[in-house]
C-alpha positions as CSV (number, residue, x, y, z in Angstrom):
1,X,0.0,0.0,0.0
2,X,1.3,3.5,-0.9
3,X,1.9,6.0,1.9
4,X,1.2,9.7,1.6
5,X,2.9,11.8,4.2
6,X,1.2,15.1,5.2
7,X,3.2,17.5,7.3
8,X,1.5,20.2,9.3
9,X,2.3,23.1,11.6
10,X,-1.3,23.3,12.9
11,X,-1.9,26.6,11.2
12,X,-5.1,27.6,9.5
13,X,-3.3,27.7,6.2
14,X,-2.6,24.0,6.5
15,X,-6.2,22.9,7.0
16,X,-7.0,22.8,3.3
17,X,-3.9,20.6,2.7
18,X,-5.1,18.2,5.4
19,X,-8.5,17.8,3.8
20,X,-6.9,17.5,0.4
21,X,-4.5,14.8,1.6
22,X,-7.2,12.8,3.2
23,X,-9.4,12.9,0.2
24,X,-6.5,12.0,-2.1
25,X,-5.4,9.1,0.1
26,X,-9.0,7.7,0.3
27,X,-9.3,7.8,-3.5
28,X,-5.9,6.2,-4.0
29,X,-6.5,3.7,-1.3
30,X,-3.2,4.9,0.3
31,X,-2.1,5.1,3.9
32,X,-2.1,8.7,5.2
33,X,0.5,9.6,7.8
34,X,0.0,13.0,9.4
35,X,3.2,14.4,11.1
36,X,4.3,17.4,12.9
37,X,8.0,18.2,13.5
38,X,8.9,19.9,16.7
39,X,12.0,20.8,18.7
40,X,11.3,20.1,22.4
41,X,12.2,22.9,24.8
42,X,15.1,23.1,27.3
43,X,14.4,22.8,31.0
44,X,14.0,26.6,31.1
45,X,11.5,26.8,28.3
46,X,7.7,26.8,28.9
47,X,7.9,24.5,32.0
48,X,7.2,25.6,35.5
49,X,9.5,23.4,37.7
50,X,8.2,22.3,41.0
51,X,10.3,21.3,44.0
52,X,9.3,17.7,43.7
53,X,10.0,17.6,39.9
54,X,13.8,17.2,40.1
55,X,13.9,15.4,36.8
56,X,11.0,16.5,34.6
57,X,10.4,14.4,31.6
58,X,10.6,17.3,29.1
59,X,11.0,15.1,26.0
60,X,8.2,12.7,27.0
61,X,5.8,15.6,27.9
62,X,6.6,17.3,24.5
63,X,5.7,14.1,22.6
64,X,2.5,13.7,24.5
65,X,1.6,17.4,24.0
66,X,2.1,17.2,20.2
67,X,0.5,13.8,19.8
68,X,-2.6,15.2,21.5
69,X,-2.5,18.4,19.5
70,X,-2.2,16.4,16.2
71,X,-5.1,14.2,17.2
72,X,-7.3,17.2,17.9
73,X,-6.2,19.0,14.7
74,X,-7.2,16.1,12.6
75,X,-10.5,15.4,14.4
76,X,-11.6,19.0,14.4
77,X,-10.9,19.6,10.8
78,X,-12.0,16.3,9.3
79,X,-15.0,16.1,11.7
80,X,-14.5,12.5,12.5
81,X,-12.5,10.1,14.7
82,X,-9.1,9.1,13.4
83,X,-10.0,5.4,13.7
84,X,-12.8,5.8,11.3
85,X,-10.6,7.9,8.9
86,X,-7.8,5.4,8.5
87,X,-5.2,8.1,9.5
88,X,-2.0,7.6,11.5
89,X,-0.4,10.5,13.3
90,X,3.1,11.0,14.6
91,X,5.0,13.8,16.4
92,X,8.6,13.9,15.4
93,X,11.4,15.7,17.3
94,X,14.1,17.3,15.2
95,X,15.8,20.7,15.2
96,X,15.2,20.8,11.4
97,X,11.7,20.6,10.1
98,X,13.0,19.5,6.7
99,X,15.3,16.8,8.1
100,X,12.5,15.5,10.3
101,X,10.0,15.2,7.4
102,X,12.6,13.7,5.0
103,X,13.8,11.2,7.5
104,X,10.2,9.9,8.2
105,X,9.4,9.9,4.4
106,X,12.4,7.7,3.8
107,X,11.6,5.5,6.7
108,X,8.0,4.8,5.4
109,X,9.0,4.9,1.7
110,X,6.5,7.7,1.1
111,X,5.0,7.9,-2.3
112,X,4.1,11.6,-1.9
113,X,4.7,14.4,0.5
114,X,1.9,17.0,0.9
115,X,2.3,20.4,2.6
116,X,0.3,23.6,2.7
117,X,1.3,26.9,1.2
118,X,1.5,29.5,3.8
119,X,0.9,33.2,4.3
120,X,-0.1,35.9,2.0
121,X,1.5,36.8,-1.3
122,X,4.3,38.8,0.5
123,X,5.4,35.8,2.5
124,X,4.8,33.0,-0.1
125,X,8.1,33.4,-1.9
126,X,10.0,33.3,1.4
127,X,8.2,30.2,2.5
128,X,8.4,28.4,-0.8
129,X,12.0,29.4,-1.1
130,X,12.9,27.7,2.2
131,X,11.0,24.8,3.8
132,X,9.2,23.5,0.7
133,X,12.1,24.2,-1.6
134,X,14.5,22.3,0.7
135,X,12.0,19.5,1.0
136,X,12.0,19.1,-2.8
137,X,15.8,19.3,-2.9
138,X,16.2,16.4,-0.5
139,X,13.0,14.3,-1.1
140,X,13.1,11.1,-3.1
141,X,9.4,11.5,-3.8
142,X,7.3,14.3,-5.3
143,X,6.1,17.2,-3.2
144,X,2.6,18.5,-3.5
145,X,1.8,22.0,-2.1
146,X,-1.8,23.0,-1.5
147,X,-3.0,26.7,-1.4
148,X,-4.8,27.7,1.8
149,X,-8.0,28.4,0.0
150,X,-8.1,25.2,-2.1
151,X,-11.1,22.8,-1.9
152,X,-10.5,19.3,-2.9
153,X,-12.6,17.9,-5.7
154,X,-12.4,15.2,-8.2
155,X,-9.1,15.6,-10.0
156,X,-10.2,15.6,-13.6
157,X,-7.4,17.5,-15.4
158,X,-3.7,17.6,-14.6
159,X,-1.4,20.0,-16.6
160,X,2.3,18.9,-16.8
161,X,4.6,21.7,-18.0
162,X,7.6,20.2,-19.8
163,X,10.7,20.8,-21.8
164,X,10.5,17.2,-23.1
165,X,13.8,16.1,-21.6
166,X,14.6,12.5,-20.5
167,X,13.8,13.3,-16.8
168,X,10.4,14.4,-17.8
169,X,9.4,10.9,-19.1
170,X,10.2,9.4,-15.7
171,X,8.2,12.1,-13.9
172,X,5.3,11.7,-16.2
173,X,5.4,7.9,-15.6
174,X,5.2,8.7,-11.8
175,X,2.4,11.2,-12.4
176,X,0.2,8.5,-14.1
177,X,0.1,6.7,-10.7
178,X,-1.7,9.7,-9.3
179,X,-3.9,10.2,-12.3
180,X,-5.1,6.6,-12.7
181,X,-7.4,6.4,-9.6
182,X,-9.1,9.6,-10.8
183,X,-9.0,8.6,-14.5
184,X,-7.7,12.2,-14.9
185,X,-6.7,13.7,-18.2
186,X,-3.0,14.6,-18.3
187,X,-2.3,17.6,-20.6
188,X,1.4,17.7,-21.4
189,X,2.3,21.2,-22.5
190,X,5.5,22.8,-23.7
191,X,5.9,26.6,-24.0
192,X,8.7,28.1,-25.9
193,X,9.8,31.7,-26.5
194,X,8.7,33.2,-29.8
195,X,12.2,33.2,-31.2
196,X,12.1,29.4,-31.1
197,X,9.2,29.1,-33.5
198,X,11.5,28.3,-36.4
199,X,12.6,25.1,-34.6
200,X,10.6,22.0,-35.3
201,X,9.9,20.1,-32.1
202,X,9.7,16.3,-32.8
203,X,6.3,16.1,-31.3
204,X,5.3,13.0,-33.2
205,X,8.3,11.1,-32.0
206,X,7.7,12.3,-28.4
207,X,4.0,11.2,-28.5
208,X,5.0,7.8,-29.9
209,X,7.6,7.3,-27.2
210,X,5.2,8.2,-24.4
211,X,2.4,6.1,-25.7
212,X,4.6,3.1,-26.3
213,X,6.4,3.0,-22.9
214,X,3.9,4.7,-20.5
215,X,0.8,2.7,-19.8
216,X,-1.7,5.5,-19.6
217,X,-3.8,6.6,-22.5
218,X,-5.7,9.6,-21.2
219,X,-3.0,12.0,-22.4
220,X,-3.0,15.2,-24.6
221,X,-0.1,17.2,-26.0
222,X,0.1,21.0,-26.6
223,X,3.0,23.1,-27.8
224,X,2.7,26.9,-28.1
225,X,5.0,29.9,-28.3
226,X,5.0,33.0,-26.1
227,X,7.4,35.6,-24.7
228,X,5.1,35.9,-21.6
229,X,5.2,32.3,-20.6
230,X,4.1,32.7,-17.0
231,X,0.9,34.7,-17.8
232,X,0.1,32.5,-20.8
233,X,0.5,29.4,-18.7
234,X,-1.9,30.8,-16.2
235,X,-4.4,31.4,-19.0
236,X,-3.8,27.9,-20.2
237,X,-4.5,26.5,-16.8
238,X,-7.8,28.4,-16.6
239,X,-8.9,27.4,-20.1
240,X,-8.0,23.8,-19.3
241,X,-9.9,23.8,-16.0
242,X,-6.8,22.4,-14.5
243,X,-7.2,20.9,-11.0
244,X,-3.4,20.4,-10.5
245,X,-0.2,21.6,-12.2
246,X,2.9,19.5,-12.2
247,X,6.5,20.6,-13.0
248,X,10.0,19.2,-12.9
249,X,12.7,21.1,-10.9
250,X,16.1,21.1,-12.6
251,X,19.6,22.0,-11.4
252,X,21.4,22.2,-14.7
253,X,22.3,25.7,-16.0
254,X,23.8,24.6,-19.2
255,X,21.0,25.4,-21.7
256,X,18.9,28.6,-22.1
257,X,15.7,26.5,-22.3
258,X,16.5,25.0,-18.9
259,X,17.2,28.4,-17.3
260,X,13.9,29.6,-18.9
261,X,12.0,26.7,-17.4
262,X,13.5,27.1,-13.9
263,X,12.3,30.7,-13.9
264,X,8.8,29.5,-14.8
265,X,8.9,26.9,-12.0
266,X,9.9,29.6,-9.5
267,X,7.1,31.9,-10.5
268,X,4.6,29.1,-10.4
269,X,5.7,28.3,-6.9
270,X,5.0,31.8,-5.8
271,X,1.7,32.0,-7.8
272,X,-0.1,29.9,-5.2
273,X,-3.5,29.6,-6.9
274,X,-3.6,25.9,-7.8
275,X,-2.1,22.8,-6.2
276,X,1.5,22.4,-7.4
277,X,3.1,19.0,-7.7
278,X,6.9,19.3,-8.0
279,X,9.3,16.5,-9.1
280,X,13.1,16.7,-8.5
281,X,14.9,15.9,-11.8
282,X,17.7,14.1,-9.9
283,X,15.3,11.4,-8.9
284,X,14.3,10.8,-12.6
285,X,17.5,10.2,-14.5
286,X,17.4,9.0,-18.0
287,X,14.1,7.1,-18.6
288,X,15.2,3.5,-19.3
289,X,13.2,2.3,-22.3
């Protein structure tokens, strides 16, 4: 059984992500593990020491506190008992939120990590540029971030923005595992600057390669040209009624197209209007056909 790991900080902005994670795990028949990472206080923090408490169990008390808080957070926002929801919860002690999440994700071989997008537009770039960004850099599985105002519904259309590189094929193959339970349409779209219109993209060969080696038929392909890629992608998402957008994060700086794509990824991360599924290219080396 697949495991979906959802990490929360108990904030209001993370409630939508909890509901989304639960709905997705139910549809995919996956185990949902809800975690919170904390750093327990020192003896001088938040504890009133009594004379008879010579050796207070600070660590034990912290785990109990956060386990109880996690339980209440899930019960209150999902309006049900955890036993009936098939949810597991776990409080994790670690000085680094990212390390705590990644360690647990590796331990349970998580299929997907889900987090909430935080704050208003002024804070979003800071948050996405730190915790979630570092999660993606270190995670061996995709990371799905959910806007605070998102409402989970049937996932009918997923847009995957691509440069049609080898790593993309591995990510698309992984994406089909999410799409299949929903029978969702995956729209694979490539956007190039206008100056590249003279180049002939081998779209026929790409389609044949995907259809031959990826066992999912509910796919469509689009290529268009624009010098305002970010805004035109937003329009495309709206016209497509996209329920989720997926993209590949790359580290290479060797090609202009890759640099162009990385800028698009960064702007989509700060856009925060639609659930964003991010794949780390280093986890999807050459797609072995």
